[in-house]
N, C-alpha and C positions, 0 to 999 in steps of 0.2 A: 183422232182418226175417224174416217167416215164409216158408216154402217155398211155392211156388205153381205152378199149372198154367196153361199158355197154350192157349187154344182158338182155332183158326183156322176160323171158321164162314163158308164162302163162301155157304152157303144163306141165312144170316140168320135162320133160324127154329128151329135145333136147340139153340141155347144155353140157352133156358129149361128144356128137358127135361134137358139135361146138368147144369144147376145143381141140379136136384132130385135127380138120381142121385148127385152128388158133394157132397152137403150136408156141411158141416163142413170142406171143403177150400178153400184160397184159390186163386182163379183169375181170369184176365182173358180177355176175348174180343175178337177183331178180325175184320174181314170179309175182308181181303185179305193175301196173303203180303207185299206191300210194306210193310205196317205192322209186320212182325215185327222188322226190324233196330233200330228205335227202342226196343224192349223188351228187347233182348239186352244187358243191363247187369247189374252186380253187385247182388243175386245173380241168377243165371240161373234161368229156370224149370226145374223138375225134369222136366217132361214136356210134350209138345205133343200136343193132340187135334186131328186134321185132319178137317174135315167138308167134303168137296169137293162143289161144285155141278156140276162138269163131270167130266172124266176124273180119276179118283183118282191114277193114276201121275204125271200132270203136277204135281199139287199136292204129292205126296210128294217128287218130285224137286226141286221148287223150294224146299221147306222144308229138305231135307237140305243143299242147297247153301248155304242161309243159316245154318243152325245148326251145321254140321260133323258129324263122325261120332259124337260121344258122347252127344248129347241124344236120348232115346228119343222116337219118334213112333208114336202109336196112330191108325190111320186108321179112321174110321167110314164104311163104304160106304153108298151109297144103296140098294143091293140086293145080294143074294148072287150073286156072279159069280166063279167060280173063276179064270177067265182074268184078269179085272181084278185080283183079289186077288194072283195071282202077279206080275203086272206091277208092282203097288204095292210089294210086298216087294222086288222087284229095284230099284225106283226109290228105295228108302231107308226104307220103313216098317219098324218093328220088330214090329208086331202089327196085326191086323185084327179088326173087329167089323162084323157086318151087322145090319140092322134086327131080324131075328129074335132076335138075341142081347141086344138092349137091352130093358129097363134092367138085367135081372138080372145080367148078366156084366160090365157096365161097371166098377163099383166094384172087383170082384175083379181084373180085368185091369189096371186102373190101379195098384192096390196091388202087383200082381206086378211090373209094369214098374218101378215106383219101387224095389221091393226089389232087383231085378236091377241097376238102375242104381247103387244104393248098394253092392252087392257089387263091381261093376266098379270103382267109385271106390276102394274099400278095397284091391282087388287092385292097382290102379295105384299107390296110395300105398306098398304093400308092395314092389312092384317098384322104385319110386324109392328107397325106404329101403335095399333090398339093393344097388342100384347104387351108392348113396353109400357104403355100408359097404365094398363091393368096392374102390371108388376110394381110400377112406381106407387100406385095407390095403395097396394097391399103393404109395401115397405113403409109408406107414410103412416098407415094405420098402426103398424107395429111400433113405429118410432113414437107416435103420439102416446100410445098406451104405455110404452116403456118410460118415457120422460115424465109423464104425469103421475106415475105411481108413487114416486118418492114424496113429492110435496103434498099429494092428496092424503097419503098415509100419515104424513106429519101433521096435517090439519086435524085428522080424525083422532090420532093418538093424543095430541095436545088438548083437544076438546074434552076427551075423557079425563085427562089429568086435571084440567081446569075444574071440571065438575067435582072431582074429589077434593080439590083445594077449597072450593067455595063451601062445600059441606063442612070441612074441618076448620074453616076460618083462617087458613094459612094465606100468606101473600101469594098473589097470582100474577104479578107484573112480568115475571120471566116467561110465563106460559103465554101471555098475550103477545109478547115479543116473538115467540116461536111461531104463533099463528100468523102474525104479520109477515114474518120472513117467508113462510111457506106460501102465503098468498102472493107475495112479490115474485117468488119463483114461478108460480103458475102464470102470472102475467107476463114474465119474460119469455116463457116457452111459447105462449100464444103469439106474442109479438114477433119472436124469431121466426116462427112458422109462417106468419103472414108475410114478413119481409123476404123470406126465402122464396115464397111463391111469386112475389112481385119481381124479385131479381131474375127469376127464370122467364117470366112472361114478358116483362117490359123493362127490367132493369131498375135498380133503386135510384131514386133521384135525391141526392143529398141537398139539404138546405145549408149552404155554406155561410159561415160567419167567422169573424175573427175571435177566436175563443182563447181565454187565458188558461194555460195548461194547469196551473196550480189549482184553480177552482175545479177543473174537470177531474183531476186525480184525487182531490180530497173528497169529491162526491163519490167516486168509486170506493175509496177507503171506508166511507161511512156505510155504504151498502154492503161491503164485505165484512164489516166488523163482527157480525154474528158468527160467521164461519171462523174468523180468527180467534175469537174468544173460546169457542167450543174446542178448537184444536190446539189452544195455547200457542198459536203461531204469531209471527210478527211480520208486518209489511213495511219494507223500507222503500221510500220514494226518493229518487235522486233526479233533480231537474234544474235547469238554469232559472234564475230569478226573473220574474216579469216576462216570461216567454209566452207569446201568443201566436196562434197558427190558424189559417183558414180551414175550417172543417165543420161537419155536422155534429154538434155536441151530443145529440141524442144517439145517433148511430154509432159514433166512435166510442162514446161512453159505455154503451151496452156491449160493444165488442170487447173493450178492455175489461169490463166487469166479468164477462164470460171467461176470458182468459185467466183472470185472477181467481175466480171460483174453481176453474179447472186446476190451477196450480195448487190451491189450498186442498182440494180433494185428493190429490195424488202426492202430497208431501207429508212426511211423518209429523206427528204431534211434536210441538216444541221447536219446529224448524222456522226458517226465515224465507220470505218471498220478497223479491225485489222487482221494482218497476223503474227502469232507468230511461231518461229522456235526454237525447243529445241532438243539438242542431247542427246538421251537416250542410255543406254547400247546396243550396236550392232544395233541400229536403229535410224532413224531420224523422228521426229514428227513435222508436220505442222498443225496449227489450223487457220481457217478462221472464224472470228466472225463478226456478223452483228447485227443491231438493228431492224431487221424486225420482221414479225409475227412468232410465233412458228410453228414447224412442228408437226402435229398430230402423236401420237405414232405409229399408224398403217400405216403410210406413210413414215417412215424413210428409209425403204429399197425401197419402190416403186418409190421414186423420182429419183432413178438411172436407172429405167427401160427405155429402148429406146422407142420412138414413143408413149409416153403417149398423149392421146387426152384430151382436156378439159373435166373434169368430171371423168377421169380415176384416177387422182391424185389431191391433193389439189392445189389450184391456187398458193399458196406461194411456193417459192424456187424451181421453175422449170426454167431451161434455155430454152427459146423458147418452143418447143413442146416436149422436152425430149431428144434432141440430145446432148446438152452440158454436162449435168450431166452423161448421159450414156457414153459419151466419157471419162469423168473424171475417171470413174470406170475402163474402159478398159485401160487407160494410166497408172493408178496406179497399177493395177493388173499385167500388163506386166512387171513391175519392181519387182514383187514378194511382193508388198505391199498391204495395205488395206485402204479403205476409208469408213467412216460412217458419218451419219448425226445425230445431236442431238440438244437439246435445251440448251442454255447457262443458268447458274444459275441466272444471272442478267437480263435475257430477251434476246430475239433474238435467232438466230440459230447459230450453230457452226458445221463446217465440219472438220473432223479430218483425216489426212493422216499419215500413218506410212510406212516408207520405210526401208528395211533391208540394212545393209552394205554388199557390194559385192566386193570381191577382183577382181581387174582388172589386166590383164597380163602386159599391157602397158598403164597406166593411163595418161591422158593428162589434164592439167589444162586449164579451159575455163574462 
């Protein structure tokens, strides 16, 4: 719908002259301020022309109360009167014109007010954008601090234990493994953060290759083994033999590992985690099932939002502070696929990934 101007003509006789001055502009005229609220709907008028039959300040004040602080009001006085003009400006008018100024200045003043209103709207949008960016940086900082605390503390604690072991001459292989695992966790967080920023700025660009699924999943099992051993958990892999699929092995492997770590973290000790792969018509489906707490219905999409703080989403089924699951969604979607969270019929959560088949010009087996 076109942008338009609202004329409040209490005199009833100035509208035709105004129409000639504003030829080419869309406008509507009413006689009384009481008719204005019915017209304040989307889209709002860009400007109000007030033509008072009585005291101009009273009309300006009434209109300002109706339309709020942002809509410009141009008051057309019946006569040049500095005192009335000042009072009208104080009552809410943005500009004034007297009969001596019409019609030569009307169009120019209308265009000026419209231009200023546009600049003010642009400035408000810029302020809102900066406020959003500031909030996002603050949430990002909190997320980084939250996600880094656990592996950093793990490195420091293990280093202290290693010092004690070296002094006593006890074996220290397990401690070096813990340091290595914490270091890998730090590396994953840094890479997830970088890829999330890339996905928002320009989108992730997967390097597609024909990857053998058994090799990909065994690599995930190896990376997860430390978690499984500590929690006495078992990982069951079920997939067709000799199945290969076009994908970015690094991106999807990290996404699957994040989901498996998430499943291990929220499943009880001694439980089983399953990763099932099924080839469907024109697509590949992967399901990660755990025996942890269920995901509330209203949080099944929210768990994938980045930078969730505690309290923003349920405590269950979050990777750290929201970086891991957010990265999973970005990695899957850059393949043209989908990911969703659900609850398994027998209890626990299930994350379902579906990836379409994509033809590769020069596929390479991995």
